[in-house]
N, C-alpha and C positions, 0 to 999 in steps of 0.2 A: 503494499500499499503506499510506503513512504516512496518507493522508486516510483510509483504513477505520480503522486505528487509533486516529486522534483522535476520528471518530464513534463507536466502540466506548467509548472513555474517558468521553467526554459522556453517552453513554446509561447508563453504569454509575453515574454521579455522579448522573444524574436519578432512577434506580430508589433509590439509597441516601438521597437527600434525600425522595422519595415514601414510603419505609418508616419514616423518621424522623418525618415528619409524620404518618402514620397510627398510629403507636405513641404519639405524644404526643395525639391525639385519643382513642385508646382509654384512656389514663390518665387524661385530664380527665373522660370520662364514666363511667368504671368505677363510681363510687359512685352514679351515677343510676339510678333505675328507671324503670319506663313513666309514673309518676305525675308525674314531674319536669319534663316538657316534653310539650306537645301539638302534633300536627300540626295547621297552618293548611288551609283549603281555598280552591281557586280555583272562582270562579264568574262566570257573567255578570251583570252588574247590570240590573236591571229598572228600568222607568219610576217605579214606586212603592216603589223599594229607599229606606232611610233615607238613606243616603248621597248618594243621587241628589235626594232632596225636599229636604234641606239645603242643597245647592249644591256640595257636596263632589266630587261627581264627577257624570259624565254616563251616562245609560242606554247600554247595549252595549258599555262597557268590561268587560275582564277584571279580576276583583277577587280579591285576597289577602285573606283574613279576619284573617290574622295582622299582616301589615304594615301593612293599611290603604289600600296603594296599588293605583292601577287604570291599566291600560295598554291601548292598542288592540291590539297583538299581542305575542305572548310565545313566546320560543322554548325549548323543553323537552326533557327527557330522559326517558326512561323507564327509572326505576332498580330497578322491582320489576314483577313479573308482572301484570298488571290482575286485579282479583278482582270476579265478579261476585256481586251479593247482592241481596237483596229488600228494597225501601224501603217502609216504611207512613208514610202522611202523612194528616193530617185533611183534611176538605173546605176547610180555610182556608190548607192548606200547610203546616201545623206538623208536625214531626218526631213521629213515635210510636214507631218500632222500625225497628232494620235487623238482618237475618239473612243467614247464609251460604246462596247461592242452592242449592236442589236442585229439580229438578221436582215432586217430591212435596211438599215443603212448599208451594211456590207454587201448586200446585193445591189444596191444603187449605185456603190462605189465602184464596182466590177464592171467594167465596160467589155474587158476582153478576158478571156480564159484559157490556157491549155494545161490540161493534167491538173496539177495542184498550184500552177503560177497564174497568178492574176494582176490585172492593170486597171487604172482608171484612165478617164479619158485624156490625162496629160501625159500617158505612157509611165506614169510610177508603179510600182511594185504595191500590192496590197495585201496584209497578213492579218490573221487572227494571232492574237498575243496573249499569252498568260504573265501578269506581273506578279510577282511574289515579294511579298512584304517580310523581309528576313531580319534577323540578330544573328551576328556572328557570336557564338555562346563563348568562345575563348577572349576575344579582343573587346566584345560588348559593344560594336559598332553595328548600326543600322544599316542598310541599304535596300534597294529594291532589284530584284534580279527579273528582267524580262525575257521571256523564252517565246521564239518565233522561229520561223522558217523550219531548219533541221532540228532546232531543239522543241519545236511544238509538240513532236510525238514524246518527247522525253516528260513534258509538263503534263500531257495527259495521264503517262504512267503515274507521275508522282500524284497527281489529284486521286489517282484509283486506290495507290499505298494508304494515304492519309486517311482514306476514307473506310478501308478495311481495318484500320487498327481503331479497334473497338474499346481498349482498354483506357486510353488516353486522349485528351483534347487537345485540338491540333496546335495549342500554344505549351502543350507539356511535353511535346514531342521534341528531339533533336535527330536531325537528318545529316548525314554525309555527303557534302558534293564533292565531285571529282570530275574529271575529262577524258575525253577518248579522240583518237586522232582516226577519222573516217577516211577510207580511200575513195577518190572521186576522177576515175579515168586514170590520166597522167598524174594528177595532183592529188591533195589531200586536203582536209581541214579540220580543225579541232571545234568539237562540240562537248555540251555536258553529257555526262554518263548518267544513268539512273540514279536519282538519290537513294542512300540507303538507311533505313532507320537504326540507329545506334542506341538508343535508350531513352529514359526520363529525363527532363531538365532536373539538375543537382538542385536541391533545397536551397542552397546559398545563392542560384542564379535566379531563383524566382521574381525577387524585386526588380532586378535588372529587366526581365521580360515585361513587368508590369509598366516600367518606366518606358520601354520601347514601345507599347502599345499606345501610351501618352503621346509619345513624339509622332507616331505617324498620324495621329489626328489632327494634327496641325501644321506639320511640316509641308512646305512647298515642293512639288514634285515637276521637275523641268525635263520632259521626255526627249527634249533634243540632245541631251547628254548621255543618253543611254547607249548609244552605238557608236560612241568616238572610239571606243578602245578596238573596235573590230572591224570598222567599216571599209578600212584598205584591202581587206580580204573578202569583200562582199560578193565579188561575181565569181568566185571560185565555189563559195557556198550554194550560191544562188543555182548553178549548173547542176546541182543535184536532181533538182526536180525534173 
């Protein structure tokens, strides 16, 4: 009985501390609006990406556009429901626009289609895109991971795996992101491999997860920054379809 009481006191102290930290964070950001900070993006580096060409990083690494860091694997938590959007890019891979996904608008934008490739009336490529709002559980950094084109199939598989994990809520699960090189004729390109479930969010990280959720409620998202890390290899990946 004494042991149970001690455990209860410890849990109450942890809760009190967590609430105090959350309140301090709320106070710290209370005067900030959505224009005061931008959410970075997480992408896979391509062979012709600027930071690969200058020798800073190598192709195939997972790159954070905010910190400039690149890693082979990343353990992340989904801290917000993924959002499906429509992404429009030029033939060179430059960002044109992003819209909330609706079947009607996707059909209206698609003027020409060959297999899985779609174009609008200006000759720009049109994609269904899944945007994942993630927290790097190790660095405690938030970012958005957009998956489209070749990564769209990875996104659908990830959605299915999240749904099949009945034991945990999405924000209680940790997933490991990694990459793979996919042959494409005489060339190849890098893409995400299927995310792998690695366990539950550690207790000491639960407050960080809650704070990340709050950050995503007000943070400004500039979708034009999402593709800067890999647009130089855009044509290689496009030819897969």
